[in-house]
C-alpha positions as CSV (number, residue, x, y, z in Angstrom):
1,M,8.8,19.7,14.7
2,K,10.3,16.3,14.5
3,Y,7.4,13.8,14.5
4,E,8.7,10.5,15.7
5,L,5.3,8.1,14.8
6,I,2.3,8.3,12.8
7,I,-0.7,6.1,13.9
8,F,-3.7,5.3,11.7
9,G,-7.1,4.4,12.8
10,C,-9.9,2.9,10.4
11,S,-12.3,0.0,9.6
12,F,-14.5,-0.3,6.9
13,G,-12.6,0.8,3.5
14,G,-9.3,1.3,5.4
15,F,-7.4,-1.3,3.7
16,Q,-7.9,0.2,0.4
17,A,-7.1,3.8,1.8
18,M,-4.1,2.4,3.5
19,Q,-2.7,1.1,0.0
20,I,-3.3,4.4,-1.7
21,I,-1.5,6.4,1.1
22,L,1.5,3.9,1.3
23,D,2.1,4.1,-2.4
24,G,2.3,7.6,-2.1
25,L,4.7,8.0,0.8
26,G,7.6,7.2,-1.6
27,T,10.6,5.1,-0.9
28,D,12.5,7.6,1.2
29,F,9.7,7.7,3.9
30,V,11.0,5.9,7.1
31,T,9.0,7.6,10.2
32,P,7.4,4.6,11.7
33,I,3.8,3.8,11.3
34,V,1.3,2.0,13.5
35,L,-1.9,0.9,11.7
36,V,-5.1,-0.1,14.0
37,Q,-7.9,-1.5,11.7
38,H,-10.9,-3.4,13.0
39,R,-10.9,-6.7,11.6
40,D,-12.0,-10.1,12.3
41,K,-9.6,-12.9,13.2
42,S,-9.1,-15.4,10.6
43,P,-6.6,-18.1,9.6
44,G,-6.6,-16.6,6.2
45,D,-5.7,-13.0,7.3
46,L,-3.1,-11.6,4.8
47,L,-3.3,-7.9,5.8
48,S,0.2,-7.3,6.5
49,Q,1.5,-9.3,3.5
50,I,-0.7,-7.5,1.2
51,L,0.1,-4.1,2.6
52,Q,3.8,-5.0,2.0
53,R,3.3,-4.8,-1.8
54,S,2.4,-1.1,-1.5
55,T,5.5,0.0,0.6
56,H,9.2,-0.3,1.1
57,M,8.8,-0.3,4.7
58,K,9.0,-3.4,6.8
59,V,5.4,-4.5,7.4
60,Q,4.7,-6.7,10.3
61,D,2.1,-7.8,12.7
62,A,2.7,-6.1,16.0
63,D,3.8,-8.3,18.7
64,D,4.1,-7.8,22.5
65,G,7.4,-6.1,23.5
66,M,8.3,-4.9,20.0
67,K,10.2,-1.6,20.1
68,I,9.1,0.9,17.3
69,A,11.9,1.7,15.1
70,A,12.2,3.8,11.7
71,G,11.3,2.1,8.6
72,N,8.8,-0.2,10.0
73,L,5.0,-0.4,9.7
74,Y,3.4,-2.2,12.7
75,V,-0.2,-3.9,12.2
76,A,-2.5,-4.3,15.2
77,P,-3.4,-8.0,15.4
78,A,-7.1,-9.1,15.4
79,S,-8.5,-9.7,19.0
80,Y,-6.0,-7.7,20.7
81,H,-5.8,-4.2,22.0
82,L,-2.5,-2.4,21.0
83,L,-1.0,-0.2,23.6
84,I,2.2,2.0,23.3
85,D,4.2,2.5,26.5
86,N,7.7,4.2,26.3
87,K,7.9,3.8,22.5
88,A,7.3,0.2,22.7
89,I,4.3,-2.1,21.9
90,S,2.2,-4.1,24.0
91,L,-0.8,-6.1,23.5
92,S,-3.8,-6.7,25.7
93,C,-6.9,-9.1,25.8
94,E,-9.1,-6.8,27.8
95,L,-12.7,-6.6,26.7
96,P,-13.5,-4.8,23.6
97,V,-13.8,-0.9,23.8
98,Q,-17.0,0.6,21.6
99,H,-17.3,-2.9,20.3
100,A,-13.8,-3.2,18.8
101,Q,-10.8,-5.1,19.5
102,P,-8.4,-3.8,18.6
103,S,-9.7,-0.4,19.6
104,I,-8.6,2.8,18.0
105,D,-9.2,4.8,21.1
106,V,-7.0,2.7,23.2
107,A,-4.2,2.8,20.7
108,F,-4.3,6.7,20.2
109,D,-4.8,7.4,23.7
110,T,-1.6,5.4,24.7
111,A,0.4,6.6,21.8
112,S,-0.3,10.1,22.7
113,L,0.8,9.4,26.4
114,S,4.1,8.0,25.0
115,Y,4.9,10.5,22.2
116,G,2.9,13.9,23.0
117,S,3.7,16.5,20.4
118,N,5.8,14.0,18.4
119,L,2.9,12.2,17.4
120,I,0.7,12.3,14.0
121,G,-2.7,10.7,14.3
122,V,-4.5,9.9,11.1
123,V,-8.3,8.9,11.1
124,L,-9.5,7.2,8.1
125,T,-12.8,5.8,6.8
126,S,-14.5,3.5,9.4
127,S,-18.2,2.8,10.2
128,S,-17.6,3.0,13.9
129,I,-17.2,6.0,16.5
130,D,-14.3,4.1,18.0
131,G,-11.6,6.7,17.5
132,V,-13.3,10.0,18.6
133,A,-12.0,9.9,22.3
134,G,-8.6,8.9,21.0
135,A,-8.4,11.7,18.5
136,K,-9.2,14.2,21.4
137,S,-6.4,12.7,23.3
138,I,-4.0,13.2,20.7
139,V,-4.9,16.9,20.1
140,N,-5.1,17.6,24.1
141,R,-1.4,16.3,24.4
142,A,-0.3,18.6,21.5
143,G,0.0,15.8,18.8
144,A,-1.2,16.7,15.2
145,L,-4.4,15.0,13.7
146,I,-5.3,14.5,10.3
147,V,-8.9,13.4,9.2
148,Q,-9.8,11.8,5.8
149,D,-12.2,14.2,4.2
150,P,-15.4,12.5,4.5
151,A,-16.3,13.3,0.8
152,T,-13.5,10.7,-0.2
153,A,-14.1,8.1,2.5
154,E,-16.0,4.9,1.9
155,S,-17.6,5.3,5.4
156,V,-18.0,8.8,6.9
157,T,-19.2,7.8,10.4
158,L,-15.6,8.2,12.0
159,P,-14.4,11.0,10.0
160,K,-17.5,13.1,10.6
161,A,-17.7,12.4,14.4
162,V,-14.0,13.5,14.8
163,I,-14.4,16.7,12.7
164,A,-17.4,17.5,15.0
165,A,-15.6,16.8,18.2
166,V,-12.0,18.1,17.4
167,D,-11.7,22.0,16.3
168,N,-8.2,21.8,14.9
169,A,-8.1,18.7,12.9
170,H,-6.6,19.0,9.5
171,V,-9.2,17.5,7.1
172,V,-7.4,16.2,4.0
173,P,-8.7,14.4,0.8
174,L,-7.5,10.6,0.9
175,E,-5.3,11.3,-2.4
176,N,-3.4,14.1,-0.5
177,I,-2.8,12.6,2.8
178,A,0.5,11.0,1.8
179,G,1.7,14.3,0.5
180,V,0.8,16.1,3.6
181,L,2.7,13.5,5.8
182,R,5.5,13.9,3.8
183,Q,5.6,17.7,4.3
184,M,5.1,17.1,8.0
185,C,7.9,14.9,8.1
186,N,10.1,17.4,6.1
187,I,10.5,15.3,2.9
188,R,10.3,17.1,-0.3
189,G,8.7,16.0,-3.5
190,G,5.9,14.0,-2.0
191,K,3.1,12.7,-4.4
192,N,0.0,14.9,-4.5
193,A,1.4,17.2,-1.9
194,Q,-1.1,19.9,-0.9
195,R,-1.8,22.2,2.1
196,S,-4.6,20.6,4.2
197,S,-7.8,22.5,4.9
198,R,-10.4,22.6,7.6
């Protein structure tokens, strides 16, 4: 299986979780990543710049019309929904979904339409249920789904809700997610590589 995109969804505690995962992916990891994290718009928002310290990949705020390319990590901007169509990013200022903007559901659903079985969705810590419907979309379109083990999540609301809603999600402790992603993308020698469990 050739996975072409990994899309993460998270909110509370997600920044710290992403730092751990990115650090574990290694310098040879190039599968593009999209990160959708609930966050408030503020003039001092340095999320992309801080995440850049944890990865060799190019981290950038997603912009309308960007083509998704290997070696890049795209961060959904605050106050916009991130959509993926024909393997490119578009932004929308439609009303919030599940009180969220950006919405994990919207991003997951559109990514699954564009990538189908070549998509990996990753659900991390979150205090919202935004992401449950999107996770179902990924699985229903033959994509792979990883859910952070709630025992390792700062907020268990979303991981628990997705596990309850999706039968074949791979439940993985935070410290092992990077290794599992390396295995799935056929890269040997990942940090903390370990088979996932349900």
